[in-house]
N, C-alpha and C positions, 0 to 999 in steps of 0.2 A: 549628695544626690546619686542614686544608683544609675548605672548605665543600662543599656537595653539588655545585654547578656545577663547581668546580675538579676534584673527584674524577671527575665524569662526563666532563669533557674528557680527562683523562689515560686513564681506562678505555677510552673510545671510540677514542682515538688509537692505543692499544696494539693493540686488537682489529682495527681497520681498517688496521693498518700493512701497507704493500705493495699495498693494493688501490687501483684507479683507477676513475674513472667511465667509462662506456661511450663517451661522446662526448668527445673532447678529451684523454683520458688524464690528467686532473687527479687529484691525490690524493683518494681517496674521502672523507676526513675533512672536506674543505671543504663537502660537502653537508650533513651533520648540523650543522655550525657555522652554515651559512646558514639552516637551518630554525630553529635556536635564536635567531638574530638576528631573524628574522621574528616568531617568537613573542614576543620581548621588546618588539615594537611593539604587541602586543595585550594583554599581561598582565605583572604583576610576580610571578606565582605561580611560585616557584622549581621546584616539582615538575613543572609543565607544561613549562618551559624545559629542565629536566633531561631529561625524556622526549624532547624534540626532539633533544637530543644523542645519545641512546641508541636512537632509534626504529628504526634498521636493524640493530641488534646481532643480533637473533634470526634474521632472514632471511639476513644476509650474513656472519656470523662464527660462531665456535664458542661464543660466549657463550650463556648460558641465561637463561630467565625467572626461574628459581629464584635464580640468582646476582644478577640485577638486583634482585629483591625483597629479598634479604639485605643488599645494599649500600645500596640507595636507597629501600626501603620499598614497601609494597603498592600505593599509588596510582601511583607511577611505573611499577611493573611492569604495572599494569593499562593505563595509557596506552600503554605500548610494545606490549603485546599487541594493543591495538585497531588498531595499524598493521601488525601482522605477519600476512601472508597465510597461509592453510593451505597445507601442502606436499603434493605428490603424487609421492612417490619413484618413480622409474622411468618417469614420464610426461614427455613433451616439454613444456617450459614454454610454448611457443607454443600448443600444443593445449589447455592448461589455463588459459590467460590469462583468458578471459572468466569461466570458472567461479570462479576465484580472486577476481576482482574482485567478482562478484555476491555471493559469500559474505562478503567483507570489508565491502562496502557495507551489508549487513544489520547488522553491528556498529555502524557509524557511525549508521545510522538509529535504532537502538534504544537507543543510549547516552544517558544523562541527564547525563553529566559534560561541562561545557562545554570542559574540557581536551581531550577526544577530538576535538571539532569544530575547536578551534584547531590541534591537532597535524596533523590531516588537511589543513586549509587551508594551513598553513605548508609542509608537505611537497609538496603538489600545486603550490603557487605556485613553490617552488624548482625543481621538475621542469619546469614549463611555461616558466619563464624560460629554461632551457637549451634546450628544444625551440624556443621562439620565435627564439632567436638562430641556431640551426642552420637552421630553416625559412627565415629571411631570406637565408641564404647558399646553401642547396641546394634549397629548394622541396620538391616531392613526393617526390623520390628519398630524402629522409630516412627515410621510413617503412620502406623495405626493410631497414634495419639494426636494427629493433626486433623484439622477440618477437611483438608484435601489429602486423602491417604494414598492417592495414586502417584508414585514417584515420577512417572513419565510426564504427568501434567505439571507437577512441581518443576521438573526440568524445563518444560516449555516456558514457564513463567520467568525463571531466572535467566534462561538463555535469551528470551525476548528483551528483557531489561538490558542485559549486557550488550546486545546487538544495537539497541537504540542509542545507548550512551557512548558507544565505542569511538565514533569519529571525534566527538567533542572531548572525551576524557581518557583516551587510550594511553596517554603518556603519564597518567597519574599512578602512584603506587596503589591507590584504592582499587582502580580498575584491574590492575594486574593481580592483586590479591583475590578479587572476586573471581577472576578466571581460574585461578589455582584451586579455589574451593569448589567451584562448579565441576571442574575436571576430576577432583578428588571424589566427589559424591557420584558423579555421572561420567566415568572415564571416556575420553574421546569426544566430548561435546564440542570442545574448541581445539584448534591447532595450538599446541603448547607454545608456539612462537608468540602468540598473543599475550602471553604472560611475561614476555621480555620486551625490552625497549624497541620501539619501532616508530619511525617517523615517515608518515606518508609524504610523497612528493606533493608539495603545495603549489597550486597554480591559480591564476586569476583569469577570468573571462572579461574583465573590464576592457571595453573598447573592441571586443571581438564581435564579428558579425553573427547575428542570430540566423540560423538556417532553418530551424523548425521548432515547434513547441507541441507537446502532447500531454497526456494525462500523467506520465511518469517524470517529465522534466523537459529540458530544452537541449537543443543541439547547436553548437557554435563552431564556426571556423576559427581554429586556434592560431594556425599559421598556414603557410603555403602547402605544407605537407600533412598537417594534423587536424583532425576534427575531434571535438570533445563533447560527450554527452553528459550533462549535469543533471543528476537525479534530484527529485524533490526531497525535502527534509525527512519525510517519513519513510524513506527507503534506507534499509540497513545495508551493511557490508555484505551480508548473506544474500540479500535481494540482488545486489549487483553481481556477485559471484554466480548466482543461479542463472541470471540472464546470459552471462558470458558462456557458462557451461551449456546452456540451451542452444546458443548460437553455434557453438562448436559441434554439437551433435547434429544440428541441421546442416551444417557445412559438409560433414562426413556423408550425409544422406544425399548430397547433391544440390542443396538449396544455395543459391548465390547470396551469401550474407557476409557482412563485414565482421571481422573478429577483433575484439579489443586486445591490446597488448599490455594494458596496465591500468590499475585503479589508482586514482589520485584523490586529493581533497581539494575542494573548491570552497573556501570559507568553511561553513559548517555543513557542507553537503559533499556527497561522494560524486566522483566523475569517472568516466572510462574513456580512454584515448584510442583513436583509430587513425591509421595511416590512410588517408583518402586525399590524394592530390588532385587538384583541378576538378573537383566534383561539385555538383549542385543536386538538390533534391528535385524530384519530378515536379513538385509544387512550384519551385522556383523557376523551372524550365517553362511551365505553363504560364506562370505570371509574366515572364519575360516575353513569351510568344503565344498569347491565347489563341491565335489562329491555328496553332499546331496541336490543339487539344486532342483532336482525333488520333494523331500519331502517338501521343503519350498514353491515351486510353488503350490503344492497341498493345503497347509495350506492357502496360500494367495487366491487361487481360491475359497476355501470354505468360507473364510471370505468375499470375494467379493459377493458371492451369498447371504450370510446373510444380507449384507448391502442392496443389490438390491431387495431383497424380502421384505424388511421392508417398510411399507407405513407411511408417515407422514400426519398429519391432516393439514388443512388450517391454523389453529391457531398456529401451530408450526412455521409458518412464514419463512420457508426455501425458498430461491429463486429458480426459475427454471434454470437448467443448461444451457438452450439455451441462457440465458442472457449473460453468459460468452462466449459462442461460437460466438454469434453475435458480441461481442466486438472484438474477433480476426479478424473477417471479416472487421469491420469498421476501425480497427487500422492498417490493413495491405493491404489485397487484394483490398479493395475499392480505394486505392491510385494507384494501379497498373493497374487494368482492371475493370472498373465499370460494364461492361456487364457480365463478369465472376462472379463478386461479387454478381450480381443479381441472378444468377443461384445458387450460394452457399447459399444465404439467403433463397431461395425457399426450398432447401434441409434441411437446419437447422430448418426453421420454420415448416417443415413437420413432425418433430419429435413430437410424442404425448406428451401432457402436463400431464403426469402421476405423481402420488405422491410418487413413489418409490424413496428411497434415493440413492444419488450418493455422494461419499466422496469428489471427486474433486481434490485430491492430493494423490492418492492411489499408493504407491510404498513401497518397502521393507524397506526404511529408515524411514518410518512413522509408522511402526508396531513393537512393542516390543513383545518379547516372555517372558511370566511370568508363571512359573510353567507349561510349555508346552502348554500354551494357548496364542493366539495372542491378542494384546491390541493396539488399534488405538490411535494416537495422531494427531495433526494438523487438527483441525475440522473447520477451518475458511472458507473453501470452500464447506462445506456441503450443498447440494442442492437437488432438486427433478428433476426427468427426466429419459430419456431412458439411459440404461447402455452403449450404444455405446460411450457415452461421456467418461465414465470411461475407457473403453478398449482403446480408442484413447489416453488417458493420459498414460496408460501403454506402448503402442506401441511407444509413443513419448519418454518416459524415457529410454526404454530398446533397442530400435532400432534406431529411427530417430536421436537422439542427437549424436550418435556415427557413423553415416554414413560417415561423412567427417573427423572426428577425434575421433577414438575410445577412446582416453584418456579422453574425456569429460565425457563419461559414466563411465569409470573406476574410475575416481576421484570422481564422484558423488556417485556411488554405492559401491565402495571399492572392486570390483572384476572385472574380465576380461570382455571385450566386448563379447567374445564368450560365456561365462557363462551367461551374460546378455540376449543374444538372446535365449539361451537354456531355460532360466527362462520363458521368454514370451511365447515361443512355447508350453512348457508343461502347463503353466498356462492356455492358451486359450483352449487347448484340454480338460483339466479337467473342466474348467468353462463351456464350451459349451456342455460337456458330449458327445463328438463325435470324431471320427477319420476320418470323411468325409472330404477329402481334399478340395472339392469344397466349402463346407460350411465354412471351416476355411479360405480359400482364400477370400471368399466374405466378411466375417466379418473383416478380416485384411485389405482389400482394403478400406472398409468404414471407418475404424479407421484411415488408412493412409490419406484419404481425409481430415479429420479434422486436422490431424497432420501437413499436408502441409500448411493448412490455418494458423495454430498456428505458424509455423516456419516463414512465411512471416511477421506475426505480430511482432514476436521477432526481425527479421532483421530490420523492419521499425522503431522500437524504437530507433535505433542508427542513424536514418536519412535515406535518399535515398540510397539504397544499391549500392555499387560500388565494383569493383574488384571481389574478390572471393565471397563476399556476393551477388553480382549481379548474378553470375553464379548459386548460390544455389537458389536464388529467382526465376530465370527463370526456373530452373528445377522443382521447386515446382509448379509454374504456369502451366507448361506443364502437370504435373501429375494431377493437379486439373481439368484441362480442359478435360483430357481423362476420368476421373472418373465421371464428370458431364454428359458425353455422355453415359457412361456405366450404371449408376444407376439413377433411378428416386425416390429412397427412401433410407434413411440411417438405417431404421429398418431391423431386420433380424429375 
């Protein structure tokens, strides 16, 4: 009786019969065999190696996922599906190349099965071995024969794959060889040290106190002196490096921010370490003493003014915050009402392109109190632009998220929704240095306008809104429409 690998070899050989590789005209079956061989250097898991033999069946033959599942089981089928790009019948493959790659990269980022990362690494290594050989012989003219003939877009793809699999597989020979080939074709893409043996310091947060949680990950008290930020799985080493570099630039500009002194691995995620002794987040301080919410709102308002009064130079390379706001429009309201989306774009694009800093994720869970002074973390969204964007973030966190379910804010902030709203109200009065209710209402409504756009974008990430989400989306659309009629600028 044949084992799984033998059956996979025969099945793949039959389905790929007569097919040849684009370059060199070699029988296509040699590629999945090479992928399987690379996988065998990383694992003894027969299902993963079998998936390597079968990984191109769906894209390049008449074979089906259902048949693979029937013959080889659910996990093998899942692994093969992770490497099978979406199809766009009737559209040119060159035109859809980047879209297909972006969608499939999301599968790689979000998978928790190490087999997926191994399979991707093996496939890309086999492909780039071939590219490197051809590049050695033909140089830049090689690109003209590919569906995607822009070498910089090709670089983006291979670099993205390497960054995603790095933490899990950086110790393997396959990963190191991939880095060498990438650096050969695109010199300087990666630090050459990545192609040598490197062991990240491995730490555990088991039993550590959770200090805060946000979109990028969680922050833990590691010991009496150290705090560790643990990033979500879809954050690459470069994402962590970029945030640390951003924090350093902000520190030089005078923003009170914590600077990481090292990147570590926490299971299959990256972490960054900070020396923060005897510190609490502002959220923790408010939760412990909600009667002092006004005091902490004042501290946060003063910190916000410090940030917003700081100007960055062009060479600091911070993006404009309007890029993020436009993203909310294109990811949400543009699918709902294109005419209304056009009005929203006009208002967002009307914001001045000033160089004043905006934190981008400013809330009490991202500010530590150290010896009575506030200290910022989470600098990955640091940008330039008008502070209405920051105020809208605050209104979103402290008001909007709790409108339909107060427990969302309470779980996020660690204190009651009533205290949350009190925090924002006091913050805004102190920040604006006014008790003028008409001015406060104007700024709040303009912040609300951006919040409603953001909420629709959030709902749309889950697909076309239905049920209760449909009701919320419609309410947001109505509010946005009202505010576009009321205001012709978002400045104040």
